[in-house]
N, C-alpha and C positions, 0 to 999 in steps of 0.2 A: 477511239468515239469519236473522230472530223469524220469516220468513215461510213460509221451510221447515221450518223445526219445530220443534215445541215445546221449548223453552232448559229446560225441569223436567226431561223427560223428559230429552232429551238426557244434565245434568247426573247425573240418579241411574244413566242406561245407565254412566255413566264411571265410578261413583265404586263402581259394581259391578264393573267392569273393573279399578279398581284397587283395591280388596280382595284380587284374583287375585294381579294382579302384584307384590303384598305378601306373599303369603301364597305367593310363588313363590321372590323376593329372602329368605326368610326359610327357605325349607327350605332350598333352593339355600347355606345360608350357614348351618346346622347339617351337613351332609352333605362342607360342605367343613370345617369345624372341628371335624371326625373324624379324628385323628391318624388311627387306625385305617384309616378310609376312605383318604384321603391316600396313605398308608404304601405297601399294597392292593391298590390300584384300580391298573390298567393306566395308563402315567402319558397316554395321551389319551384315555380317561374321565375322569380328572380335570379334563384339558382343557375336553373335554366340559362341562362342568359351570362350569365356570367362567366357556364362555364361556356360556353360558346364563342363566348371576347378571352377566354385565354385559348379556345383550340384552334381560332382565325391569326392572333398572335403567334401563336407557334407555327401555323403554317408560313403565315406571312415571315417570319422569322428566316425561317428554312429555302423560300425563295429567295429573297435574298442574299443568300449563302450558295445559293445555286447559279445564279444571273453574277456571281463576283466571278464564282467556279468558272464560268463556261469563256468572260471577259477578261483570265487573264492570260 
């Protein structure tokens, strides 16, 4: 694997992507913790935000695992 990619560059790239996922998780968390949004937005919009948040968390966890794998 190390012959195919530069490990340090890949870790750096993954960390940048991880930062983006963390920002998206925080954004959706703030939105969903706002009672005005949850109460006033259509149910399908709220559900879509919940789905997005779950997706971002899953991607974040995979990125964490991949970074740990490359650093081992």
